[in-house]
VMD Tcl script that draws the C-alpha trace (Angstrom):
set ca {
  {-104.35 15.87 -9.95}
  {-106.63 13.31 -11.70}
  {-108.79 14.37 -13.93}
  {-111.70 12.94 -12.06}
  {-110.97 15.14 -8.94}
  {-113.35 17.63 -8.81}
  {-115.96 18.80 -6.05}
  {-117.27 21.33 -3.67}
  {-116.81 22.77 -0.63}
  {-119.27 20.13 0.94}
  {-116.34 17.52 0.42}
  {-112.79 16.38 1.24}
  {-110.23 17.02 -1.33}
  {-107.84 13.92 -0.94}
  {-104.56 12.92 -3.17}
  {-106.97 10.00 -4.38}
  {-109.75 11.53 -5.58}
  {-113.19 12.55 -4.89}
  {-115.14 8.76 -4.19}
  {-118.74 8.71 -3.82}
  {-119.53 4.62 -3.95}
  {-121.37 3.73 -1.07}
  {-118.68 1.31 1.57}
  {-118.77 0.32 5.02}
  {-116.08 1.80 7.28}
  {-113.74 -1.13 7.34}
  {-113.13 -1.41 3.66}
  {-109.56 -1.71 2.32}
  {-107.14 1.36 3.70}
  {-109.57 2.54 5.54}
  {-109.19 1.85 9.65}
  {-112.53 2.35 11.78}
  {-111.24 4.93 14.28}
  {-109.66 3.76 17.59}
  {-111.87 3.60 20.63}
  {-110.63 7.16 22.21}
  {-110.99 8.73 18.53}
  {-114.65 8.05 19.01}
  {-115.28 9.13 22.52}
  {-113.18 12.07 21.80}
  {-115.95 12.95 18.47}
  {-118.92 12.03 20.80}
  {-117.80 14.23 23.72}
  {-117.07 16.96 21.29}
  {-120.23 17.18 19.24}
  {-122.11 17.23 22.40}
  {-120.41 21.03 22.94}
  {-121.96 21.23 19.38}
  {-125.65 20.15 20.27}
  {-125.42 22.18 23.81}
  {-124.16 25.47 21.90}
  {-127.68 24.92 19.61}
  {-129.60 24.37 22.35}
  {-128.27 27.37 23.59}
  {-128.82 29.26 20.20}
  {-132.30 28.12 19.63}
  {-133.64 27.76 22.58}
  {-135.89 25.32 21.98}
  {-135.47 22.23 24.61}
  {-136.18 19.73 21.42}
  {-132.63 17.88 22.00}
  {-132.50 17.74 25.69}
  {-134.42 18.06 29.20}
  {-137.63 16.94 30.34}
  {-139.09 17.33 27.28}
  {-137.30 15.86 24.81}
  {-136.47 13.20 27.47}
  {-140.21 12.19 27.50}
  {-140.62 12.36 23.65}
  {-138.04 9.76 23.48}
  {-139.62 7.43 25.79}
  {-142.75 8.01 24.12}
  {-141.07 5.80 20.89}
  {-141.26 2.74 23.02}
  {-139.21 0.03 21.43}
  {-136.09 -1.06 22.39}
  {-133.73 1.87 21.89}
  {-131.31 2.80 24.38}
  {-129.34 5.75 25.26}
  {-126.47 5.48 22.93}
  {-129.13 5.33 19.99}
  {-130.20 8.65 21.32}
  {-127.20 10.09 21.21}
  {-126.45 8.94 18.17}
  {-129.89 9.99 16.23}
  {-129.26 13.66 17.77}
  {-125.93 13.52 16.66}
  {-126.94 12.21 12.81}
  {-129.70 15.05 13.16}
  {-127.49 17.43 13.34}
  {-125.19 16.28 10.40}
  {-127.92 16.87 8.09}
  {-127.39 20.63 8.66}
  {-123.50 20.61 10.08}
  {-121.90 17.97 8.85}
  {-118.26 19.00 9.46}
  {-118.91 19.35 13.28}
  {-121.01 15.98 12.88}
  {-120.45 14.01 10.84}
  {-117.81 11.05 11.14}
  {-117.81 11.00 7.06}
  {-116.01 14.35 6.85}
  {-114.47 14.66 10.28}
  {-112.41 10.89 9.54}
  {-112.34 11.76 5.99}
  {-114.36 8.70 5.16}
  {-115.09 10.16 1.70}
  {-116.01 6.72 -0.11}
  {-119.63 7.15 2.25}
  {-122.49 8.84 0.22}
  {-123.17 12.77 1.09}
  {-126.78 11.34 2.89}
  {-124.89 8.89 4.91}
  {-122.53 10.21 7.72}
  {-122.07 7.80 9.74}
  {-121.73 4.48 7.45}
  {-122.41 1.12 8.32}
  {-120.57 0.29 10.81}
  {-119.13 3.57 12.89}
  {-119.34 2.80 16.86}
  {-121.82 4.10 18.77}
  {-120.68 5.36 21.78}
  {-121.10 2.99 25.09}
  {-124.18 3.20 27.00}
  {-122.31 5.08 30.19}
  {-120.58 7.57 27.81}
  {-124.31 7.93 26.23}
  {-125.32 8.63 29.64}
  {-122.67 11.11 30.90}
  {-123.28 12.92 27.77}
  {-127.18 12.99 27.57}
  {-126.79 14.34 31.44}
  {-124.38 17.24 30.31}
  {-126.59 18.35 28.00}
  {-129.04 19.33 29.93}
  {-126.72 22.26 31.40}
  {-128.79 25.18 30.83}
  {-126.87 28.44 29.17}
  {-125.57 29.39 25.89}
  {-121.89 28.83 25.54}
  {-119.17 31.33 23.96}
  {-116.89 29.52 21.33}
  {-113.88 30.54 22.30}
  {-114.25 28.16 25.26}
  {-116.45 26.15 23.45}
  {-113.48 25.25 21.27}
  {-110.47 25.09 23.75}
  {-112.75 22.28 25.59}
  {-113.61 20.62 22.15}
  {-109.85 20.87 21.77}
  {-109.47 19.24 25.17}
  {-111.74 16.17 24.53}
  {-109.56 15.18 21.57}
  {-106.90 15.41 23.85}
  {-104.75 18.69 22.31}
  {-103.06 20.80 24.31}
  {-103.90 24.41 23.72}
  {-101.49 26.91 24.11}
  {-101.39 30.86 24.69}
  {-102.89 32.43 21.69}
  {-100.01 34.40 19.69}
  {-100.94 38.04 19.54}
  {-99.39 37.96 16.45}
  {-101.89 35.11 14.97}
  {-104.90 37.19 16.64}
  {-103.67 40.43 14.55}
  {-103.43 38.30 11.87}
  {-107.00 37.12 11.87}
  {-108.57 40.29 12.81}
  {-107.46 41.56 9.20}
  {-110.32 38.54 7.34}
  {-112.48 40.80 5.62}
  {-115.37 39.90 3.72}
  {-113.56 39.01 0.48}
  {-111.03 37.41 1.32}
  {-109.50 34.02 0.80}
  {-107.66 32.28 3.68}
  {-105.71 29.01 4.29}
  {-106.35 27.80 7.70}
  {-104.40 25.14 9.25}
  {-103.74 24.27 13.27}
  {-106.11 24.91 16.44}
  {-104.45 27.83 17.38}
  {-105.40 29.36 13.84}
  {-109.32 27.94 14.08}
  {-109.24 29.63 17.22}
  {-108.06 32.87 16.32}
  {-110.64 32.71 13.02}
  {-113.54 31.41 15.39}
  {-112.83 34.54 18.07}
  {-112.98 37.22 15.83}
  {-115.44 36.02 13.18}
  {-118.00 35.77 16.03}
  {-121.19 37.95 15.10}
  {-119.50 39.35 12.07}
  {-122.37 38.52 9.72}
  {-120.48 40.04 6.93}
  {-118.36 36.85 7.18}
  {-118.91 33.41 6.05}
  {-116.17 31.02 6.51}
  {-117.15 27.75 4.94}
  {-117.06 29.94 1.78}
  {-113.95 31.94 2.79}
  {-111.82 29.16 4.30}
  {-109.82 26.34 3.18}
  {-108.94 24.23 5.82}
  {-105.82 22.44 5.27}
  {-105.61 19.11 7.77}
  {-105.55 15.70 8.02}
  {-106.61 15.73 11.53}
  {-109.89 14.12 12.61}
  {-109.65 16.67 15.29}
  {-109.25 19.61 13.74}
  {-111.41 19.11 11.28}
  {-114.00 18.95 13.52}
  {-112.81 22.13 15.73}
  {-113.75 24.14 12.62}
  {-116.80 22.38 12.43}
  {-117.88 23.63 15.39}
  {-115.94 26.97 14.87}
  {-118.26 27.16 11.73}
  {-121.81 26.76 14.01}
  {-121.38 30.41 15.40}
  {-119.69 31.99 12.29}
  {-123.16 32.12 10.93}
  {-122.12 30.96 7.47}
  {-124.29 29.10 5.20}
  {-121.50 27.23 2.85}
  {-120.31 23.94 3.55}
  {-116.64 23.68 4.44}
  {-113.64 23.56 2.25}
  {-111.13 20.64 3.39}
  {-107.75 19.82 1.52}
  {-105.73 16.92 2.20}
  {-101.94 18.03 3.14}
  {-100.84 15.61 0.67}
  {-102.90 16.88 -1.90}
  {-102.54 20.64 -1.86}
  {-101.49 22.10 -5.13}
  {-102.49 25.11 -6.65}
  {-105.03 23.08 -9.10}
  {-106.28 21.39 -5.81}
  {-107.11 24.67 -4.31}
  {-108.84 26.00 -7.52}
  {-110.92 23.28 -7.99}
  {-112.24 24.31 -4.54}
  {-112.88 27.82 -5.39}
  {-109.55 29.32 -4.37}
  {-107.89 30.92 -7.17}
  {-105.52 32.91 -4.56}
  {-104.87 33.45 -1.26}
  {-105.27 36.68 0.72}
  {-104.10 35.49 4.20}
  {-102.86 32.27 5.83}
  {-103.70 31.29 9.41}
  {-101.66 28.55 10.44}
  {-101.12 27.94 14.51}
  {-97.74 27.25 16.14}
  {-99.27 23.77 16.93}
  {-100.05 22.71 13.16}
  {-98.04 19.55 11.92}
  {-95.28 20.08 9.71}
  {-97.45 18.67 6.64}
  {-100.24 21.18 7.03}
  {-97.34 23.76 7.18}
  {-95.54 22.47 3.99}
  {-98.60 22.32 2.06}
  {-99.73 25.99 3.02}
  {-95.95 26.94 1.90}
  {-96.64 25.21 -1.12}
  {-100.23 27.12 -1.87}
  {-98.66 30.91 -0.56}
  {-95.74 29.95 -3.56}
  {-98.40 29.36 -5.72}
  {-101.41 31.32 -5.08}
  {-100.17 34.17 -3.18}
  {-100.31 35.63 0.14}
}
mol new
graphics top color blue
foreach p $ca { graphics top sphere $p radius 0.5 }
foreach p [lrange $ca 0 end-1] q [lrange $ca 1 end] { graphics top cylinder $p $q radius 0.2 }
display resetview
């Protein structure tokens, strides 16, 4: 691995190293996500905002009070600006659920700029729809939330294999886990909910190049109660050295959903050979 490839679990480890120079989204070899991906990102992000709103019970994002505060700002702001600001605000404390920089792997952006110079805003119609959705009351359970978020990314969530759930139940407070696939994320989130001894951000290494899977894992972290930032590894960069640089000197368990792609499966197999599990 390149000598400059260091990093913490606040950054995405790629086979190109960790880059920190600020740049817009349309840099060389970096494509702006397509319209459908941008829409999926915002639709899934609103589920996360609703989860936080239900847990905090403060009404600061949605509803009449929040709407009145927004109108009081005046100016030329549109609903799309309001939605983007809500997602930006949440990205400060929950980056993997709400930051395009991490979800889409734009590591050329600085950590304090989650959107970059040209990440697309939601359309005005979409923003209106999602802000209206945000006013729905009640708390969201993490399992149904993740299933709905996967659907918003146009992912079909197969039935949960009993063996995968059984494996997820083995995760303990000191476990070091390699994870991939929406089903793997769902299984881990369901068994981790309410278990304060777990810190998934610190204990779990997500091996994936999928923007959808990264955001799903970020949403799963909302319910885990942990304080550590997510650890991410691109399949093309998978090696014992890369894992160790992120704090994973060994593995106790791997959770790989049957819906994980082939590159992630191969990467985790490599890590298993080199780090155990």
